[in-house]
C-alpha positions, 0 to 999 in steps of 0.5 A: 894113591887110593884104595877100596874094599868090597865085602860080600855076605850073600850068595857069591853069585851076586858078587860083582864081576865087572865094575869100575870106580869113577870120580867127578866134580860136576856130576857130568864129567866122570873120570875112571879111577879103577876098573876090574874085569872078571872078578870071580871065585867070591866066598861069603863075607870075603873082603877084597882090596883094590889099589889105584893111583889118583892125585885129584880130589873129587866131590863125587864118586860112583861105583858102576857094576856092569856084570855079576857072577850069574845071579839075577840080583847084584848085592854088595855088603860094604864099600870102603874108600880111603887114602893109602900111604905106603910105609916109609913114605911122606905124602906132600899136599896143599890145602885147600889146593896144591898151589905154587911150586913145592920142593920136593914136588907135591905127591909121594916122597918114598923111603924117608922114615927117620930122615930130615928133608928140606921142604919149601913152597912158593910163598904166594901164587897167583892165577894167570888171570889174577883172579885167585891169590894163594898165600902160604901161611905155614904147614901141618904134619899128620900121621896115622896108625895105618891104612884106613885110620884117621890122620892125626896132627903131630906138628905145625909151623909158620913160613914157606920152608922147613927142615922136616924130620919124618917119623917112622910112621905114615906121614902127610905134610900139608902146606897151608894157604889163605886164598883170596878171590878177585871180585871185579865189577865193570863200570861205565860212563853211566855209573860206577861200582864201589866195593870191588877188589880182592877178598879172602874166600871166607869173606863177603864182598859188598858192592854198591852201584852208583849211577851217574847223574840222569841215570838209574840202577837197573840190575846186576849181570854176570856172576849173580843169581836172579834173586841177587840181580835187582839188589843194590847194594849187593852182598856176594860171597867171595868163595870164588872169583866173581865178575859182575856188570851193571846196567844203568838206564836214563831216568824216565826213558822206557827200555826195549826188549825184542822177542822172537821164536828163534831167540834165546832167553839167555840173550840180552834182548836189546836188538832183534838180532839178540832177541829173547825167546819168551815174552815172560823173560822179556817182561821179567827183565823190564820189571827192573825198570819199575816206573820207567816202564818198557816195551816188548817188541814181539816178532811174528810167530807163536809163543807158548805160555805155561803160566800167566804173564803179569804186567804190574809195571808200565810195560807194553807188549806189542806185535812188531807187525801190528797185525794180530794174525801174525803173532799168537800168544797161547796157553799150553797148560792142559785143562784138568780138574786141578785149580791152577792158573791157565790165564795168558795175561794179567794187566795190573798197571794203568800204563800196561798194554797189549797191542797187535796180538792174538791171545788164545786158549786161556781158561778161567777155572774158578777164576776170572778172565781166561785169556786176559784179566785187567785188574782195577789198577787198569791197563789197555788192550788194543788191536788184539784178537781174543780167541778160544778162551774158556770159562768153567767151574765157576770161572767167569769171562773166558775171553776177558775180564776187566775191573778197569782199564780200556779194551778198544778195537779188539775182536772176541771170537770162538770163546766159550763157557762150559756145561750146566755144571759150570756155575749157579751164579746167574750174574756170571759173564761167560765171555766178556765182563766190564766192571768198575771203571772199565771201558769197552769200545769199538770191539766185535764179539762173535762166534761164541758159545755160552751156557744157560748159567751165564750171559755172553757179556756183562756190563756192571758198576760204572763201566762203559761199553760203546760202539760194539758189535755183538753178533753170530753167537749161540746159547748151547741150550733152550733154557734160561732157567738159571737166570743167564743165557742172554747176550748182554746183562746190563747189570747196573744203572750207573753203567753206560751202554751206547751205540751197541748192536746186538743181533744174531744171538740165538738159543739152541731152538733158534729163538732170538735173544736180547739184553736184560738187566736194570741197565737196559733202561739207560741203554742209549742208541742201541740196536737189537734184532728183537721184536721191539726196541729195548727202550725209546732211544733204541731201535729194532730190526731184522739182522739182514737190515743191519749189516752189509752181508751178515752171512759172510761175516761183513758187519759193516752197517747198512742204512738202519745203523748209519748215522744213528749213534748217540752224540759223544763228547769225543770220538775215536779216529778210526773204526775197528777196520781202520776206517775214519770216524765219523764219515756222516752226520753222526757216528754209526751204531756198532764197531764199524763205520760206513762211508757216506751215501752221497754223490762224490766227484773225483777230479784227476 
C-alpha cells in the first residue's frame, strides 16, 4: 500500500482539484496509481492524505494536475510519498525482487501482532529462459514508529524458512536473495568465446573472442554499446542478463556493406535486402576491419550528410550502378557564420576510394576542400561528379582539395568561391587544388564561378595535372587586384602540367584569362585561347577551333587538339567519356579523345 500527502499554504483557489499519481519504470509507459476528482474546499496550510494499493516498485513517479480550484495558477507546497503498513500487520517482501514462492504469499499479512508464524520461500528460483538465478540467503525484519517513519532492522537470520514472532508494531519481513545473471555468447566455426557463464549481479564478466585460424576478430554484437563493440577482451557488467555475438572475418578479405535510401542503420548491411540507410553507418561498421578494408555498395538515390564521412581505412564507396547521376551524396548542414565542418568526404588512406557518385553542396568555411578533401596519406576519387561546392571566408577549394592521391575521370561543375571578403590569400585555390604528390587526370572543370581573391584551380608542390579540360567558367569581377582570378595557378616549377586545355574562362567584362605562375614555364603541350601560347611547347587558338561544339557543351577535341598531346610513360585506357585512348598517333590534348580522321572500311 502507499499514501501521499499534499499541503497548501497559498490561496485555496490555487489548490489542485483534479489530479492523478502515476508510476513508471521506463519513462514511457505510465501506470495510474491514484486519481482524485473534485477535491474542493481547501484551507490554507491544509494537508490531505490519500491512500492507494500498489504492489509494484517503480523507478519514476509523476503527479499530474488537470484542474485547480479556479485560479490562473496552480500551487502545491509539499508532496510526500511513503509506504503505509496498517497496524497489527506484517508486510512480506523480497529483495532485490520478490523471487520464487513465499508462504505466506508476498504481500500484507494482517492481524498478526504477537503471533508466531511459520514463514518460508523457495530456496532458489530460475527464470524460464534460465537467464536469472536467485538464491535465498536469509531474511531481515524491520519495524518503524508509524506511517512515514524510516524502517529499522530488528532481526535477521539465514536460511529460507523461519518461525517468526511478530512484535506489536508495524513490521516488514524481507527475504534476501543473491542474484546471478547469465552472460552468454554465441560461438561459431569461425571462432569461440571464453568467459561466458553465470555471474553475480555485482560482478564484472570478462569475455575473450578467440578467432579460428585464418580469421580475425571484427566486433561484438548484441547487448553491448558501440564503444564496447570493438574491444577484445570485453568487460561487461553482470547487473542484468546479457547475450552477445561475435563477428569474425577471413584475414585479408574485404567486407561488403550495402546502403539504400530505404534501408535501416539497425540492419546488418550484409545484403541489398538488409541494407543500411546511411553511408556513415556502413563506414562505421567497416572501420572494425582495419587494414582488411571494405566496400560500401550504394544503391541509386539521394544520401544526406550532416557531418563529414571520413575514410581513414582502405574503404571503397562505390555507386552500385557506376552512374554518378544516379547516386547523390549531399551536405545538408545549412551555411552559417559558425566555423563548423560542412565537408562531405575526407579521404585519409592510400587505398580509400570514391567511385560512381555525385558529391554535392559541401562548403569549405575557413577549411580546405568543400566537397572532398584528400589528405597527404592519399586516396582515389574516380568517375565522380563534384558539384555545387563552395569556398568562403578563407576557405580553399570548394570542389576538391588534394595533398596526395589520385583524382581521375571526374567532372567538376557549378562550384564557386565567395565574395571579396573571402580571403586576402592570392595563392588560394577556389575550386580545385592539387599539391604534394596529388595527381589530377582526365578531368573536366566547367561552369564554375570564382572571385578575384582566388584562382579557379591551383597546382603546387610535386603534383601532376594531365589531360584535363578547364572551360566555360567565369571570374565574378573584372579585377585581379588581389593576385587571384586566373583559371590556373601553376605555383611550382616541380609540378607537372601536361596536355591540359584551358579555354572559355573570362572575367565579368568578357576578357579571356589564361594560366599564371612560375610553373607555366614547364607546362607541356597545353592549349589556351589566349593571344599567344604559354610557352614554346604549347599552342593557342580560338575556343571554337578546340572543341566539337563548345556552345552545346561538347568538349570532344577538333583538329587543333587531336594528336597534339605530350608523349607519356603510360596512358589511361579510356578518356572521360569512356572512349579508348589512344586512337591516333598520339594522345589528344584535354580530357576527351577524338576518333581518328581516316578512311574506315567496314566488312559485314
